[in-house]
C-alpha positions, 0 to 999 in steps of 0.5 A, a space after each residue: 339731663 342724661 346719665 352720661 352727663 351725670 357720669 362722664 366716662 374716663 375717655 370723655 374726661 380725658 378727652 375734655 382734659 387734653 382738648 382744653 390743654 389741662 395737663 393736671 386734669 388729664 393726669 388725674 383722670 389716668 390715675 383715677 382710672 388706675 385707682 378704680 381697678 383698671 389695669 395699667 395696660 388697659 389704661 394705656 390701650 383702652 383709655 389713652 390710645 382711643 383718646 389719641 385716635 380721637 385727637 387725630 380725627 378731630 384735627 382731620 375734621 378741622 375741629 382742632 388746629 395743628 397747635 391744639 393737636 400738638 398740645 393734646 398729643 403732648 399732654 397724652 405723652 406726659 400722662 403716659 410718662 406719669 403712669 409709667 413712673 407710678 407703675 414702675 415705683 409700685 413694682 420696682 422690686 419685681 420689674 425686670 424679674 421676668 427676664 423676657 429679654 431686651 427690646 429696642 423701640 424706635 420710630 424710623 427716621 423722619 417719623 415724628 408721631 412718637 406716641 404709638 411707639 411710646 405705648 408699645 414701650 410701656 406695654 412691653 415694660 408692664 409685661 416684663 421686658 427690658 425696653 430701650 425707648 429711643 423715641 421719634 425720628 431715630 436715624 438708622 446710623 444711631 439705631 445701629 450704633 445702639 444695637 451694637 452697644 446693647 445687643 437687644 433680642 429684637 427691634 420694634 420699628 414704628 411709622 405712621 406715615 407711608 412716605 417713611 416706607 423707603 427709610 423704614 426699608 433701609 432701617 429694616 435691612 440694616 438692623 437685620 444685617 446685625 443679626 437682629 430680628 425686626 418687628 414693625 407696626 404703625 399705619 405706614 405699613 398698611 391696614 393688613 401689614 402688606 408693606 411690612 411683608 413687602 419690605 422684608 420685616 420679620 413680623 408685623 403687628 397692627 397695635 401694641 397689644 398684638 405686638 406684645 402678645 406676639 412677643 410673648 409667644 416666643 422669640 422671632 426668628 433671626 433674619 436671613 443673610 443680609 440683602 440689599 433693598 433692591 433685592 426685595 423690590 425689583 421694580 425699582 430697576 426702572 428708576 421712576 422712584 429715584 427720578 420722582 424723589 430727586 426732582 420733587 422741588 422742581 415738580 412742586 414749582 412747576 405745578 404751582 406755576 401752572 395752577 393759576 391758569 388751570 384753577 383761577 381761584 388760586 390767583 386770589 390766594 393769600 401768601 399763607 394759602 399759597 404756602 399751604 398749597 405748596 405743602 399739599 403738592 409736596 405731600 402729593 409728590 412724596 406719596 407718589 414717590 412712595 407708591 412707586 417705591 412699593 409699586 402700589 397705585 392704591 397707596 397713592 389713590 387712597 392718600 388723594 381721597 383722604 386729602 380731598 376730605 381734609 381739604 373739604 373740611 377746611 373749605 378748600 374745594 377738592 376739585 383743585 386737586 384735579 388740575 394739580 394731578 394733570 400738571 404732574 401727569 404732563 411732567 411725568 408722561 415718560 414714566 409709565 408707572 407714575 403716569 398710570 398712578 396719576 391717571 387712576 387717582 384722577 379718575 377716582 377723584 373725578 368719578 363722584 363729581 365728573 359732570 360738576 367738575 367739568 363745568 367748574 374747570 371749564 
């Protein structure tokens, strides 16, 4: 028997709890870590956050179902709430005394991955900020209404899915128009924050610790004069993004109709499998539109490569993506940027398996 078996780490214990749906054990693990001297911020960032990342990785590897992933995420969220209540009770007399300022933390409209924003909110509270945590899927109208009511020093926007970038851009612009600076974070904004800069955010942070550290350094500069999103992205003048986004439903139907001839195995699909295929094509179309919005072909190609891995883990041949991209390319042949992105992604997918793909699709 190994030492790690005799003494599992707090991360192992929390993973065991959330992956089996044991909320009581999860909360006990979090409290035990706190009582054994781990600071509350580290409980959030070095215990709960890594376990949540593992939840996503296990889902991607098809070792957790969607329901299990949702249940595990919900348990982690409730563990954060319990930790927040305990630390707030223990420090009630001093909470807010630091008077660092007021921060609104929200996920952009359509973004339902709320845990990263929740982690940031709790870290900022621990560091003495007054935090208005608005949660997931906050519409821009509601966000602006809240800003007018409360007058925060800044807004922190979170988004994990790149397809929310157009919505995030509108939110950033609207918040800045109130004279409030915007810090953004989350996987949607790119590994190096490249989309945060592209969309005109006032600051970017890759994680909650870095965000809190940045705010501790001093206030963000007030945004420049209000502007329109098109001013940031002149390539939108060609209307390719708008046309692809508006015709998404038709494009999905066209691809589904053409796939049976180009990928005969689909003829034996169950209704559920066809539904999943339609969802995948809708996601592909969404990411293509987002790549057009940002004018970044690599955003689309990276998503397709990731999707191929997800399909493979679920026993669906990744080669089924090739004919779907071909059909989209034919439908969008008059859109140079879209056609180029589809061709690049197709080439990237086909490179490792070009010979085999040719034989299988023949």
